[in-house]
C-alpha positions as CSV (number, residue, x, y, z in Angstrom):
1,X,0.0,0.0,0.0
2,X,1.3,3.5,-0.9
3,X,2.6,5.5,2.0
4,X,0.3,8.4,1.1
5,X,-2.7,6.1,1.3
6,X,-1.5,4.6,4.6
7,X,-1.0,8.0,6.1
8,X,-4.3,9.3,4.7
9,X,-6.1,6.4,6.4
10,X,-4.4,7.3,9.7
11,X,-5.1,11.0,9.3
12,X,-8.8,10.4,8.5
13,X,-9.1,8.3,11.7
14,X,-7.3,11.0,13.7
15,X,-9.9,13.5,12.4
16,X,-12.7,11.3,13.9
17,X,-13.8,9.4,10.8
18,X,-15.4,6.1,11.9
19,X,-14.5,4.1,8.8
20,X,-11.4,4.6,6.7
21,X,-10.6,1.7,4.3
22,X,-8.8,1.4,1.1
23,X,-11.0,0.1,-1.8
24,X,-11.0,-0.4,-5.5
25,X,-12.6,2.5,-7.4
26,X,-13.7,0.0,-10.2
27,X,-16.5,-0.9,-7.7
28,X,-18.0,2.6,-8.3
29,X,-20.5,1.8,-11.1
30,X,-22.9,4.6,-12.0
31,X,-26.4,3.1,-12.4
32,X,-29.4,4.4,-14.2
33,X,-31.7,3.4,-11.3
34,X,-29.8,5.7,-8.9
35,X,-29.8,8.5,-11.4
36,X,-33.5,8.0,-11.8
37,X,-33.9,8.6,-8.1
38,X,-32.2,12.0,-8.6
39,X,-34.5,12.8,-11.5
40,X,-37.5,12.2,-9.2
41,X,-36.2,15.3,-7.4
42,X,-37.4,14.4,-4.0
43,X,-34.6,16.4,-2.4
44,X,-35.3,19.4,-4.6
45,X,-31.7,19.7,-6.0
46,X,-32.1,18.2,-9.4
47,X,-31.0,20.8,-12.0
48,X,-30.8,23.4,-9.2
49,X,-27.4,22.5,-7.8
50,X,-24.1,22.5,-9.6
51,X,-22.9,19.3,-7.8
52,X,-26.1,17.4,-8.7
53,X,-27.5,16.0,-11.9
54,X,-27.6,17.0,-14.7
55,X,-24.7,19.4,-14.0
56,X,-22.3,16.6,-12.9
57,X,-22.5,14.9,-16.4
58,X,-24.1,11.9,-18.0
59,X,-23.6,8.4,-16.6
60,X,-21.4,7.7,-19.6
61,X,-19.2,10.8,-18.9
62,X,-19.0,9.8,-15.2
63,X,-18.0,6.2,-16.1
64,X,-15.1,7.5,-18.3
65,X,-14.0,9.9,-15.5
66,X,-14.1,7.1,-12.8
67,X,-11.9,4.8,-15.0
68,X,-9.1,7.3,-14.5
69,X,-8.8,6.4,-10.8
70,X,-7.0,3.3,-9.6
71,X,-7.0,3.6,-5.8
72,X,-9.5,4.8,-3.3
73,X,-10.3,5.4,0.3
74,X,-13.8,4.9,1.6
75,X,-14.6,7.2,4.5
76,X,-17.6,7.3,6.8
77,X,-18.6,9.4,9.7
78,X,-21.6,8.9,12.0
79,X,-23.1,10.9,14.8
80,X,-26.3,11.1,16.9
81,X,-28.8,13.4,15.3
82,X,-32.6,13.7,15.2
83,X,-32.9,13.4,11.4
84,X,-36.5,14.4,11.2
85,X,-36.4,17.5,13.5
86,X,-32.9,18.9,13.4
87,X,-32.5,20.3,9.8
88,X,-29.8,22.8,11.0
89,X,-27.8,20.1,12.7
90,X,-28.1,17.9,9.6
91,X,-26.7,20.7,7.4
92,X,-23.9,21.5,9.9
93,X,-22.9,17.8,10.0
94,X,-22.9,17.6,6.2
95,X,-20.8,20.7,5.8
96,X,-18.4,19.4,8.5
97,X,-18.0,16.1,6.7
98,X,-17.4,18.0,3.4
99,X,-14.7,20.1,5.0
100,X,-13.1,17.0,6.4
101,X,-12.9,15.4,3.0
102,X,-11.3,18.7,1.7
103,X,-8.9,18.6,4.7
104,X,-7.8,15.0,3.9
105,X,-7.4,15.9,0.2
106,X,-5.1,18.8,1.2
107,X,-3.1,16.5,3.5
108,X,-2.7,14.0,0.7
109,X,-1.7,16.7,-1.9
110,X,1.0,17.9,0.6
111,X,2.4,14.4,1.1
112,X,2.4,13.8,-2.7
113,X,4.3,17.1,-3.3
114,X,6.8,16.6,-0.5
115,X,7.5,12.9,-0.9
116,X,7.0,12.1,-4.5
117,X,4.8,9.1,-5.3
118,X,3.1,7.3,-8.0
119,X,-0.1,9.0,-7.1
120,X,-0.9,12.0,-9.3
121,X,-4.5,13.4,-8.8
122,X,-7.0,13.2,-6.0
123,X,-10.8,13.5,-6.3
124,X,-12.8,13.8,-3.2
125,X,-16.5,12.8,-3.1
126,X,-18.8,13.8,-0.3
127,X,-22.0,12.5,1.3
128,X,-25.2,14.3,0.2
129,X,-25.3,17.6,-1.6
130,X,-22.7,20.3,-1.4
131,X,-24.0,22.9,1.1
132,X,-21.1,25.4,0.9
133,X,-23.6,28.1,-0.2
134,X,-27.3,28.1,0.1
135,X,-29.0,28.3,-2.2
136,X,-26.6,27.0,-4.8
137,X,-25.8,29.6,-7.4
138,X,-27.1,27.2,-10.1
139,X,-30.6,28.5,-9.2
140,X,-29.6,32.0,-10.4
141,X,-27.2,30.7,-13.1
142,X,-24.4,32.6,-11.4
143,X,-21.0,30.9,-11.3
144,X,-20.1,28.7,-8.3
145,X,-18.3,30.9,-5.7
146,X,-16.3,27.9,-4.5
147,X,-15.3,25.9,-7.5
148,X,-12.1,24.6,-5.9
149,X,-14.0,23.4,-2.8
150,X,-17.4,22.3,-4.2
151,X,-17.7,18.5,-4.3
152,X,-20.3,16.1,-5.7
153,X,-21.5,13.0,-3.9
154,X,-21.3,9.3,-4.8
155,X,-25.1,9.3,-5.1
156,X,-25.1,12.2,-7.6
157,X,-22.7,10.2,-9.8
158,X,-25.2,7.4,-9.8
159,X,-23.3,5.1,-7.4
160,X,-25.4,2.8,-5.2
161,X,-23.8,3.6,-1.9
162,X,-25.8,1.0,0.0
163,X,-24.5,-1.7,-2.3
164,X,-20.9,-0.3,-2.0
165,X,-21.2,-0.4,1.8
166,X,-22.5,-4.0,1.8
167,X,-19.6,-5.0,-0.4
168,X,-17.3,-3.9,2.3
169,X,-19.3,-5.3,5.2
170,X,-20.2,-1.8,6.4
171,X,-23.4,-0.6,8.1
172,X,-25.8,0.7,5.5
173,X,-28.9,1.1,7.7
174,X,-30.8,4.4,7.8
175,X,-31.7,5.5,11.4
176,X,-34.0,8.3,12.6
177,X,-31.6,9.1,15.5
178,X,-28.3,9.0,13.7
179,X,-26.7,10.5,10.6
180,X,-24.0,8.6,8.7
181,X,-22.1,10.3,5.8
182,X,-20.2,8.3,3.3
183,X,-17.6,9.7,0.9
184,X,-14.3,8.8,-0.6
185,X,-11.1,9.9,-2.0
186,X,-10.0,8.6,-5.4
187,X,-6.4,8.6,-6.5
188,X,-5.1,8.5,-10.1
189,X,-1.7,6.9,-10.6
190,X,0.9,8.9,-12.4
191,X,1.0,8.4,-16.2
192,X,-2.2,6.4,-16.4
193,X,-4.5,9.0,-17.8
């Protein structure tokens, strides 16, 4: 295992992430059934959020992009929360998870630049929608004010997160009294684009 990935796993754990495991990004298979759930727009973000469909690309475009990544770290964080009645707490926990993914990305980039490695590019994916600004500027057709920090989710890419978690023996249950965010970091190996 690459030292960057080993250290990233340890760093994520130090930041309080409950699950930090290496995984094979080829398991991330965008599916039409998951995209169809987005198109039902039950969350209200479809076509109103730059980090959600259709702005994140077609499933074919996403499949091509995902093939550029050969290593990955699956990250999960869980905390007690009244899902139905604490909307503010839900958003705060989502933004905190997003910022943790960005923090781990920065940590990895620094290690790559300092140590040299066969890893070249990092792509962080968050849990849920990006909430760095509310409402998203996609509603007004203004440019994203945080293009370097905005991240999409596994779900927005059409990935069946429940299936992915089950493949790794991880808890995939939804609970009314607990929120669990799942994201990942994907790494592209140098010279393999």
